[in-house]
N, CA, C and O atoms as a Tinker XYZ file with bonds, in Angstrom:
   428  protein
     1  N     64.032000   91.924000   92.227000    73     2
     2  CA    63.045000   91.294000   93.372000    64     1     3
     3  C     62.857000   91.884000   94.465000    63     2     4     5
     4  O     63.778000   92.527000   94.968000    81     3
     5  N     61.520000   91.788000   95.121000    73     3     6
     6  CA    61.164000   91.957000   96.477000    64     5     7
     7  C     61.309000   90.911000   97.770000    63     6     8     9
     8  O     60.731000   89.824000   97.780000    81     7
     9  N     62.212000   91.414000   98.930000    73     7    10
    10  CA    61.860000   90.130000   99.523000    64     9    11
    11  C     61.231000   89.906000  100.834000    63    10    12    13
    12  O     60.952000   90.577000  101.828000    81    11
    13  N     61.102000   88.490000  100.366000    73    11    14
    14  CA    59.889000   88.036000  101.739000    64    13    15
    15  C     60.676000   87.838000  103.064000    63    14    16    17
    16  O     61.859000   87.543000  103.234000    81    15
    17  N     59.414000   88.152000  104.189000    73    15    18
    18  CA    59.824000   88.267000  105.930000    64    17    19
    19  C     60.333000   86.794000  105.625000    63    18    20    21
    20  O     60.067000   85.878000  104.847000    81    19
    21  N     60.908000   86.975000  106.307000    73    19    22
    22  CA    61.559000   85.842000  107.063000    64    21    23
    23  C     60.333000   85.018000  108.159000    63    22    24    25
    24  O     59.715000   85.730000  108.950000    81    23
    25  N     59.999000   83.130000  108.107000    73    23    26
    26  CA    59.830000   82.990000  109.092000    64    25    27
    27  C     60.231000   82.116000  110.340000    63    26    28    29
    28  O     61.283000   81.477000  110.337000    81    27
    29  N     59.452000   82.108000  111.291000    73    27    30
    30  CA    60.182000   81.843000  113.035000    64    29    31
    31  C     61.400000   80.579000  112.490000    63    30    32    33
    32  O     62.299000   80.724000  113.318000    81    31
    33  N     61.835000   79.459000  111.533000    73    31    34
    34  CA    62.741000   79.358000  111.804000    64    33    35
    35  C     63.491000   79.664000  110.640000    63    34    36    37
    36  O     64.675000   79.389000  110.834000    81    35
    37  N     63.331000   80.011000  109.786000    73    35    38
    38  CA    65.029000   81.266000  109.106000    64    37    39
    39  C     65.249000   81.573000  110.435000    63    38    40    41
    40  O     65.913000   80.737000  111.049000    81    39
    41  N     64.620000   83.198000  111.458000    73    39    42
    42  CA    64.478000   83.900000  111.912000    64    41    43
    43  C     65.807000   83.797000  112.723000    63    42    44    45
    44  O     66.749000   84.588000  112.674000    81    43
    45  N     65.674000   82.403000  113.656000    73    43    46
    46  CA    65.702000   81.743000  114.590000    64    45    47
    47  C     67.009000   81.160000  114.135000    63    46    48    49
    48  O     67.905000   81.392000  114.947000    81    47
    49  N     67.300000   80.637000  113.335000    73    47    50
    50  CA    68.444000   80.413000  112.185000    64    49    51
    51  C     69.784000   81.711000  112.126000    63    50    52    53
    52  O     70.968000   81.806000  112.449000    81    51
    53  N     68.593000   82.657000  111.430000    73    51    54
    54  CA    69.462000   83.929000  111.480000    64    53    55
    55  C     70.282000   84.461000  112.864000    63    54    56    57
    56  O     71.420000   84.901000  113.034000    81    55
    57  N     69.038000   84.181000  113.849000    73    55    58
    58  CA    69.832000   84.775000  115.310000    64    57    59
    59  C     70.934000   84.032000  115.909000    63    58    60    61
    60  O     71.666000   84.492000  116.785000    81    59
    61  N     71.049000   82.549000  115.264000    73    59    62
    62  CA    72.143000   81.516000  116.035000    64    61    63
    63  C     73.496000   81.988000  115.244000    63    62    64    65
    64  O     74.611000   81.609000  115.602000    81    63
    65  N     73.241000   82.990000  113.955000    73    63    66
    66  CA    74.185000   83.107000  113.712000    64    65    67
    67  C     75.417000   84.545000  113.936000    63    66    68    69
    68  O     76.507000   84.905000  113.492000    81    67
    69  N     74.031000   85.141000  115.242000    73    67    70
    70  CA    74.209000   86.327000  114.814000    64    69    71
    71  C     74.217000   87.348000  116.415000    63    70    72    73
    72  O     73.509000   88.313000  116.702000    81    71
    73  N     75.520000   86.535000  117.384000    73    71    74
    74  CA    75.328000   86.024000  118.799000    64    73    75
    75  C     75.364000   87.315000  119.329000    63    74    76    77
    76  O     75.427000   87.387000  120.556000    81    75
    77  N     75.332000   88.612000  118.522000    73    75    78
    78  CA    75.825000   89.712000  119.012000    64    77    79
    79  C     74.534000   90.914000  119.076000    63    78    80    81
    80  O     74.419000   92.034000  119.572000    81    79
    81  N     73.705000   90.036000  118.320000    73    79    82
    82  CA    72.621000   90.318000  118.054000    64    81    83
    83  C     71.500000   90.355000  118.345000    63    82    84    85
    84  O     71.031000   89.234000  118.149000    81    83
    85  N     70.213000   91.529000  118.998000    73    83    86
    86  CA    69.382000   91.442000  120.357000    64    85    87
    87  C     67.662000   90.988000  119.050000    63    86    88    89
    88  O     67.710000   91.620000  117.994000    81    87
    89  N     66.893000   90.400000  119.146000    73    87    90
    90  CA    65.621000   90.881000  118.700000    64    89    91
    91  C     64.145000   91.179000  119.233000    63    90    92    93
    92  O     63.870000   90.812000  120.375000    81    91
    93  N     63.828000   91.394000  118.977000    73    91    94
    94  CA    62.260000   92.782000  119.891000    64    93    95
    95  C     61.626000   91.770000  120.555000    63    94    96    97
    96  O     62.406000   90.876000  120.228000    81    95
    97  N     61.022000   91.362000  121.060000    73    95    98
    98  CA    59.708000   90.508000  121.393000    64    97    99
    99  C     58.509000   90.158000  120.475000    63    98   100   101
   100  O     57.777000   89.180000  120.624000    81    99
   101  N     58.376000   91.494000  119.093000    73    99   102
   102  CA    57.150000   91.338000  118.154000    64   101   103
   103  C     58.011000   90.507000  117.281000    63   102   104   105
   104  O     57.467000   89.580000  116.682000    81   103
   105  N     59.616000   90.766000  117.086000    73   103   106
   106  CA    60.503000   89.712000  115.949000    64   105   107
   107  C     60.250000   90.528000  114.647000    63   106   108   109
   108  O     60.419000   89.987000  113.554000    81   107
   109  N     59.714000   92.245000  114.785000    73   107   110
   110  CA    60.212000   92.801000  113.867000    64   109   111
   111  C     61.821000   93.261000  113.436000    63   110   112   113
   112  O     62.388000   93.192000  112.345000    81   111
   113  N     62.233000   93.685000  114.577000    73   111   114
   114  CA    63.265000   94.744000  114.286000    64   113   115
   115  C     65.167000   93.355000  115.475000    63   114   116   117
   116  O     65.055000   92.572000  116.418000    81   115
   117  N     66.333000   93.748000  114.746000    73   115   118
   118  CA    67.738000   93.346000  115.145000    64   117   119
   119  C     67.881000   94.414000  115.933000    63   118   120   121
   120  O     67.229000   95.457000  115.869000    81   119
   121  N     69.132000   94.025000  117.018000    73   119   122
   122  CA    69.704000   95.148000  117.201000    64   121   123
   123  C     71.014000   94.725000  117.591000    63   122   124   125
   124  O     71.353000   93.582000  117.899000    81   123
   125  N     71.817000   95.904000  117.540000    73   123   126
   126  CA    73.494000   95.880000  118.891000    64   125   127
   127  C     73.637000   97.553000  119.012000    63   126   128   129
   128  O     73.068000   98.568000  118.609000    81   127
   129  N     74.959000   97.091000  119.966000    73   127   130
   130  CA    75.104000   97.991000  119.959000    64   129   131
   131  C     76.363000   98.011000  120.352000    63   130   132   133
   132  O     76.663000   97.188000  121.217000    81   131
   133  N     77.611000   99.087000  119.757000    73   131   134
   134  CA    79.167000   99.320000  119.333000    64   133   135
   135  C     79.939000  100.046000  119.920000    63   134   136   137
   136  O     79.875000  101.224000  119.568000    81   135
   137  N     80.767000   99.770000  120.806000    73   135   138
   138  CA    81.502000  101.113000  121.476000    64   137   139
   139  C     83.357000  100.775000  120.725000    63   138   140   141
   140  O     84.039000   99.752000  120.781000    81   139
   141  N     83.649000  102.133000  120.084000    73   139   142
   142  CA    85.144000  102.368000  119.074000    64   141   143
   143  C     85.896000  102.724000  119.862000    63   142   144   145
   144  O     85.469000  103.355000  120.829000    81   143
   145  N     86.515000  102.600000  119.804000    73   143   146
   146  CA    87.946000  103.566000  120.011000    64   145   147
   147  C     87.406000  104.803000  120.134000    63   146   148   149
   148  O     86.615000  104.772000  121.077000    81   147
   149  N     87.458000  106.008000  119.576000    73   147   150
   150  CA    87.295000  107.199000  119.252000    64   149   151
   151  C     86.139000  107.007000  118.045000    63   150   152   153
   152  O     85.630000  106.043000  117.474000    81   151
   153  N     86.004000  108.572000  117.975000    73   151   154
   154  CA    84.717000  108.777000  117.097000    64   153   155
   155  C     85.337000  108.734000  115.957000    63   154   156   157
   156  O     84.559000  108.316000  115.100000    81   155
   157  N     86.024000  108.889000  115.675000    73   155   158
   158  CA    86.842000  108.793000  114.010000    64   157   159
   159  C     87.342000  107.137000  113.698000    63   158   160   161
   160  O     88.388000  106.998000  113.064000    81   159
   161  N     86.827000  106.293000  114.005000    73   159   162
   162  CA    86.833000  104.658000  114.052000    64   161   163
   163  C     85.317000  104.831000  113.451000    63   162   164   165
   164  O     84.962000  104.735000  112.276000    81   163
   165  N     84.214000  105.231000  115.090000    73   163   166
   166  CA    83.089000  104.994000  114.864000    64   165   167
   167  C     82.452000  105.596000  113.583000    63   166   168   169
   168  O     81.536000  105.054000  112.966000    81   167
   169  N     83.065000  106.835000  113.234000    73   167   170
   170  CA    81.676000  107.222000  112.012000    64   169   171
   171  C     82.823000  107.191000  110.558000    63   170   172   173
   172  O     82.333000  107.467000  109.463000    81   171
   173  N     84.489000  106.807000  110.661000    73   171   174
   174  CA    84.830000  105.364000  109.287000    64   173   175
   175  C     83.816000  103.702000  109.119000    63   174   176   177
   176  O     83.183000  103.043000  108.294000    81   175
   177  N     84.176000  103.707000  110.296000    73   175   178
   178  CA    82.903000  102.222000  110.454000    64   177   179
   179  C     81.173000  102.250000  109.623000    63   178   180   181
   180  O     80.648000  101.474000  108.825000    81   179
   181  N     80.549000  103.912000  110.474000    73   179   182
   182  CA    79.121000  104.196000  109.550000    64   181   183
   183  C     79.714000  104.386000  107.724000    63   182   184   185
   184  O     79.316000  103.597000  106.867000    81   183
   185  N     80.541000  105.373000  107.441000    73   183   186
   186  CA    80.260000  105.314000  106.356000    64   185   187
   187  C     80.796000  103.726000  105.592000    63   186   188   189
   188  O     79.937000  103.276000  104.834000    81   187
   189  N     81.656000  103.148000  105.671000    73   187   190
   190  CA    81.827000  101.557000  105.307000    64   189   191
   191  C     80.422000  100.993000  105.094000    63   190   192   193
   192  O     80.220000  100.542000  103.967000    81   191
   193  N     79.268000  100.926000  106.097000    73   191   194
   194  CA    78.205000  100.130000  106.453000    64   193   195
   195  C     77.385000  101.626000  105.233000    63   194   196   197
   196  O     76.860000  101.015000  104.303000    81   195
   197  N     77.256000  102.566000  105.109000    73   195   198
   198  CA    76.313000  103.507000  104.151000    64   197   199
   199  C     76.875000  102.910000  103.169000    63   198   200   201
   200  O     76.384000  102.093000  102.390000    81   199
   201  N     77.757000  103.265000  103.209000    73   199   202
   202  CA    78.233000  102.194000  101.047000    64   201   203
   203  C     77.399000  101.099000  100.810000    63   202   204   205
   204  O     76.447000  101.017000  100.034000    81   203
   205  N     77.940000  100.147000  101.682000    73   203   206
   206  CA    77.296000   98.707000  101.557000    64   205   207
   207  C     75.833000   99.115000  102.060000    63   206   208   209
   208  O     75.005000   98.275000  101.710000    81   207
   209  N     75.497000   99.779000  102.513000    73   207   210
   210  CA    73.434000   99.326000  102.910000    64   209   211
   211  C     73.595000  100.415000  101.655000    63   210   212   213
   212  O     72.604000   99.993000  101.059000    81   211
   213  N     73.982000  101.281000  100.960000    73   211   214
   214  CA    73.118000  101.952000   99.611000    64   213   215
   215  C     73.286000  101.135000   98.557000    63   214   216   217
   216  O     72.790000  101.514000   97.496000    81   215
   217  N     73.997000   99.859000   98.585000    73   215   218
   218  CA    74.426000   98.599000   97.070000    64   217   219
   219  C     73.251000   98.138000   97.234000    63   218   220   221
   220  O     72.368000   98.225000   96.380000    81   219
   221  N     73.118000   97.582000   98.388000    73   219   222
   222  CA    71.600000   96.274000   98.647000    64   221   223
   223  C     70.947000   97.103000   98.989000    63   222   224   225
   224  O     70.310000   96.819000  100.004000    81   223
   225  N     70.664000   98.803000   98.303000    73   223   226
   226  CA    69.277000   99.226000   98.858000    64   225   227
   227  C     68.632000   98.982000  100.278000    63   226   228   229
   228  O     67.405000   98.905000  100.330000    81   227
   229  N     69.261000   98.875000  101.255000    73   227   230
   230  CA    68.381000   98.270000  102.379000    64   229   231
   231  C     69.732000   99.126000  103.574000    63   230   232   233
   232  O     70.962000   99.136000  103.519000    81   231
   233  N     68.944000   99.619000  104.353000    73   231   234
   234  CA    69.449000  101.369000  105.304000    64   233   235
   235  C     69.458000  100.920000  106.338000    63   234   236   237
   236  O     68.357000  100.376000  106.416000    81   235
   237  N     70.101000  100.719000  107.474000    73   235   238
   238  CA    69.999000  100.584000  109.593000    64   237   239
   239  C     69.301000  102.319000  109.560000    63   238   240   241
   240  O     69.289000  103.347000  108.882000    81   239
   241  N     68.789000  101.723000  110.804000    73   239   242
   242  CA    68.384000  102.524000  111.672000    64   241   243
   243  C     69.118000  102.821000  112.801000    63   242   244   245
   244  O     68.849000  102.150000  113.797000    81   243
   245  N     70.218000  103.892000  112.918000    73   243   246
   246  CA    70.661000  104.042000  113.947000    64   245   247
   247  C     71.008000  105.366000  114.421000    63   246   248   249
   248  O     70.562000  106.462000  114.079000    81   247
   249  N     72.055000  104.994000  115.433000    73   247   250
   250  CA    72.446000  106.778000  115.941000    64   249   251
   251  C     74.061000  106.120000  116.698000    63   250   252   253
   252  O     74.551000  105.029000  116.993000    81   251
   253  N     74.483000  107.816000  116.758000    73   251   254
   254  CA    75.933000  107.703000  116.777000    64   253   255
   255  C     75.724000  108.942000  118.154000    63   254   256   257
   256  O     74.787000  109.740000  118.182000    81   255
   257  N     76.771000  108.863000  119.171000    73   255   258
   258  CA    77.321000  109.477000  120.005000    64   257   259
   259  C     78.426000  109.379000  120.771000    63   258   260   261
   260  O     78.496000  108.608000  121.728000    81   259
   261  N     79.519000  110.282000  120.342000    73   259   262
   262  CA    80.817000  109.961000  120.266000    64   261   263
   263  C     81.580000  108.716000  119.925000    63   262   264   265
   264  O     82.412000  108.770000  119.019000    81   263
   265  N     81.422000  107.896000  120.402000    73   263   266
   266  CA    82.444000  106.151000  119.735000    64   265   267
   267  C     81.758000  105.325000  120.400000    63   266   268   269
   268  O     82.216000  104.386000  121.052000    81   267
   269  N     79.912000  105.801000  120.202000    73   267   270
   270  CA    79.331000  104.580000  120.903000    64   269   271
   271  C     78.115000  104.591000  119.044000    63   270   272   273
   272  O     78.041000  105.605000  118.350000    81   271
   273  N     77.362000  103.230000  118.677000    73   271   274
   274  CA    76.850000  102.979000  117.492000    64   273   275
   275  C     75.504000  102.554000  118.472000    63   274   276   277
   276  O     75.809000  101.995000  119.525000    81   275
   277  N     74.006000  102.777000  118.209000    73   275   278
   278  CA    73.494000  101.782000  118.677000    64   277   279
   279  C     72.814000  101.443000  116.698000    63   278   280   281
   280  O     72.576000  102.160000  115.726000    81   279
   281  N     72.771000  100.417000  116.912000    73   279   282
   282  CA    71.946000   99.975000  115.566000    64   281   283
   283  C     70.628000   99.156000  115.108000    63   282   284   285
   284  O     70.395000   97.955000  115.240000    81   283
   285  N     70.361000   99.502000  114.912000    73   283   286
   286  CA    68.381000   98.948000  114.612000    64   285   287
   287  C     67.952000   97.971000  113.033000    63   286   288   289
   288  O     67.466000   98.881000  112.362000    81   287
   289  N     67.897000   97.046000  112.385000    73   287   290
   290  CA    67.190000   96.728000  111.426000    64   289   291
   291  C     66.469000   95.667000  111.687000    63   290   292   293
   292  O     66.469000   94.662000  112.399000    81   291
   293  N     65.233000   96.756000  110.071000    73   291   294
   294  CA    63.813000   95.887000  109.504000    64   293   295
   295  C     63.889000   96.326000  108.509000    63   294   296   297
   296  O     64.721000   97.139000  108.108000    81   295
   297  N     63.254000   95.977000  108.104000    73   295   298
   298  CA    62.507000   96.232000  106.036000    64   297   299
   299  C     61.461000   96.583000  106.043000    63   298   300   301
   300  O     60.567000   95.841000  105.638000    81   299
   301  N     61.171000   98.007000  106.570000    73   299   302
   302  CA    60.438000   98.709000  107.025000    64   301   303
   303  C     59.541000   98.669000  106.155000    63   302   304   305
   304  O     58.822000   99.642000  106.381000    81   303
   305  N     58.919000   97.766000  104.748000    73   303   306
   306  CA    58.107000   98.207000  104.502000    64   305   307
   307  C     57.238000   96.842000  104.115000    63   306   308   309
   308  O     56.122000   96.820000  103.596000    81   307
   309  N     58.073000   95.694000  104.518000    73   307   310
   310  CA    57.193000   94.809000  105.095000    64   309   311
   311  C     56.747000   94.699000  106.321000    63   310   312   313
   312  O     55.816000   93.907000  106.472000    81   311
   313  N     57.195000   95.347000  107.386000    73   311   314
   314  CA    57.069000   95.630000  108.749000    64   313   315
   315  C     57.887000   94.591000  109.970000    63   314   316   317
   316  O     57.644000   94.530000  111.175000    81   315
   317  N     59.212000   93.614000  108.940000    73   315   318
   318  CA    58.714000   91.942000  109.574000    64   317   319
   319  C     60.883000   92.568000  108.867000    63   318   320   321
   320  O     61.335000   93.602000  108.375000    81   319
   321  N     61.603000   90.964000  109.321000    73   319   322
   322  CA    62.696000   91.099000  109.098000    64   321   323
   323  C     63.017000   89.766000  107.931000    63   322   324   325
   324  O     63.033000   88.600000  108.323000    81   323
   325  N     63.211000   90.059000  106.777000    73   323   326
   326  CA    64.303000   89.059000  106.291000    64   325   327
   327  C     65.211000   89.847000  104.943000    63   326   328   329
   328  O     65.231000   91.047000  104.670000    81   327
   329  N     65.995000   88.594000  104.178000    73   327   330
   330  CA    67.297000   88.431000  104.217000    64   329   331
   331  C     68.047000   89.455000  103.901000    63   330   332   333
   332  O     69.242000   89.195000  103.764000    81   331
   333  N     67.525000   91.167000  103.650000    73   331   334
   334  CA    67.981000   92.217000  103.844000    64   333   335
   335  C     68.706000   92.300000  105.000000    63   334   336   337
   336  O     69.912000   92.534000  105.089000    81   335
   337  N     67.649000   92.029000  106.198000    73   335   338
   338  CA    68.067000   92.503000  107.062000    64   337   339
   339  C     69.304000   91.269000  108.179000    63   338   340   341
   340  O     69.670000   91.289000  109.354000    81   339
   341  N     69.552000   90.418000  107.082000    73   339   342
   342  CA    70.361000   89.407000  107.595000    64   341   343
   343  C     71.692000   89.809000  107.029000    63   342   344   345
   344  O     72.644000   90.252000  107.671000    81   343
   345  N     71.640000   89.644000  106.046000    73   343   346
   346  CA    73.076000   90.040000  104.968000    64   345   347
   347  C     73.434000   92.032000  105.560000    63   346   348   349
   348  O     74.598000   92.430000  105.599000    81   347
   349  N     72.736000   92.588000  105.783000    73   347   350
   350  CA    73.504000   93.936000  106.383000    64   349   351
   351  C     73.435000   93.528000  107.641000    63   350   352   353
   352  O     73.484000   94.642000  108.164000    81   351
   353  N     73.336000   92.584000  108.780000    73   351   354
   354  CA    73.848000   93.005000  110.286000    64   353   355
   355  C     74.958000   92.226000  109.845000    63   354   356   357
   356  O     76.117000   92.642000  109.826000    81   355
   357  N     74.563000   91.008000  109.465000    73   355   358
   358  CA    76.393000   89.823000  109.163000    64   357   359
   359  C     77.248000   91.313000  108.122000    63   358   360   361
   360  O     78.271000   91.647000  108.719000    81   359
   361  N     77.139000   91.743000  107.465000    73   359   362
   362  CA    78.299000   92.740000  107.138000    64   361   363
   363  C     78.346000   93.265000  108.274000    63   362   364   365
   364  O     79.169000   92.606000  108.908000    81   363
   365  N     77.748000   94.460000  109.208000    73   363   366
   366  CA    78.485000   94.989000  110.577000    64   365   367
   367  C     78.774000   94.346000  111.591000    63   366   368   369
   368  O     78.895000   94.904000  112.682000    81   367
   369  N     78.942000   93.025000  111.419000    73   367   370
   370  CA    79.156000   92.123000  112.315000    64   369   371
   371  C     80.337000   91.721000  111.862000    63   370   372   373
   372  O     81.095000   91.247000  112.708000    81   371
   373  N     80.737000   91.784000  110.664000    73   371   374
   374  CA    81.711000   91.347000  110.072000    64   373   375
   375  C     82.962000   92.430000  110.277000    63   374   376   377
   376  O     84.078000   92.227000  110.756000    81   375
   377  N     82.222000   93.978000  109.603000    73   375   378
   378  CA    83.119000   95.296000  110.083000    64   377   379
   379  C     83.959000   95.063000  110.805000    63   378   380   381
   380  O     85.174000   94.881000  110.888000    81   379
   381  N     82.286000   95.133000  111.808000    73   379   382
   382  CA    83.014000   95.339000  113.740000    64   381   383
   383  C     83.698000   93.958000  114.061000    63   382   384   385
   384  O     83.309000   93.311000  115.034000    81   383
   385  N     84.239000   93.714000  113.630000    73   383   386
   386  CA    85.850000   92.499000  113.403000    64   385   387
   387  C     86.582000   93.425000  113.389000    63   386   388   389
   388  O     87.238000   94.056000  114.217000    81   387
   389  N     86.405000   93.449000  112.335000    73   387   390
   390  CA    88.091000   94.495000  111.659000    64   389   391
   391  C     88.273000   95.425000  111.998000    63   390   392   393
   392  O     89.480000   95.660000  111.956000    81   391
   393  N     87.385000   96.665000  112.575000    73   391   394
   394  CA    87.689000   97.900000  113.231000    64   393   395
   395  C     87.798000   97.029000  114.581000    63   394   396   397
   396  O     89.012000   96.829000  114.614000    81   395
   397  N     87.280000   96.413000  115.674000    73   395   398
   398  CA    87.797000   96.259000  117.153000    64   397   399
   399  C     86.774000   96.385000  117.764000    63   398   400   401
   400  O     86.708000   96.018000  118.937000    81   399
   401  N     85.823000   96.885000  117.177000    73   399   402
   402  CA    84.961000   97.240000  118.407000    64   401   403
   403  C     84.388000   96.713000  118.791000    63   402   404   405
   404  O     83.584000   95.948000  118.259000    81   403
   405  N     84.664000   97.012000  120.379000    73   403   406
   406  CA    83.448000   96.430000  121.395000    64   405   407
   407  C     81.858000   96.251000  121.426000    63   406   408   409
   408  O     81.174000   97.267000  121.555000    81   407
   409  N     81.339000   95.199000  121.332000    73   407   410
   410  CA    79.699000   95.552000  121.185000    64   409   411
   411  C     79.733000   95.879000  123.285000    63   410   412   413
   412  O     80.623000   95.827000  124.134000    81   411
   413  N     78.632000   96.112000  123.301000    73   411   414
   414  CA    77.645000   96.620000  124.516000    64   413   415
   415  C     76.147000   97.189000  124.585000    63   414   416   417
   416  O     75.529000   97.810000  123.721000    81   415
   417  N     75.759000   96.807000  125.825000    73   415   418
   418  CA    74.686000   96.302000  125.943000    64   417   419
   419  C     73.862000   97.557000  125.272000    63   418   420   421
   420  O     74.281000   98.702000  125.099000    81   419
   421  N     72.786000   97.109000  124.999000    73   419   422
   422  CA    71.718000   97.859000  123.808000    64   421   423
   423  C     70.956000   99.092000  124.893000    63   422   424   425
   424  O     71.528000   99.629000  125.842000    81   423
   425  N     69.833000   99.289000  124.540000    73   423   426
   426  CA    69.692000  100.702000  125.199000    64   425   427
   427  C     68.213000   99.310000  125.133000    63   426   428
   428  O     67.115000   99.553000  125.634000    81   427
């Protein structure tokens, strides 16, 4: 089943449950940035998230530099946010806690 774009109330509710995520001005993406203890931890985290993302067929836009990771989510084909973005962001936030990652200012 194809997801539907979230309405403003749903976006606001989603953002209240994701305190370390920021939304862009156009409400088309959400993003966060993480810092890990080292590259090995960052890569292990990315591997775990990649496996989960593949299982729900929804993939992050991300970049990694040593122990830092910047993540941006959107549902590209709908040009906005859907429940898939909320699910993936929640999984990322849960994993970040398990990996003891620090949230850092986004670019």
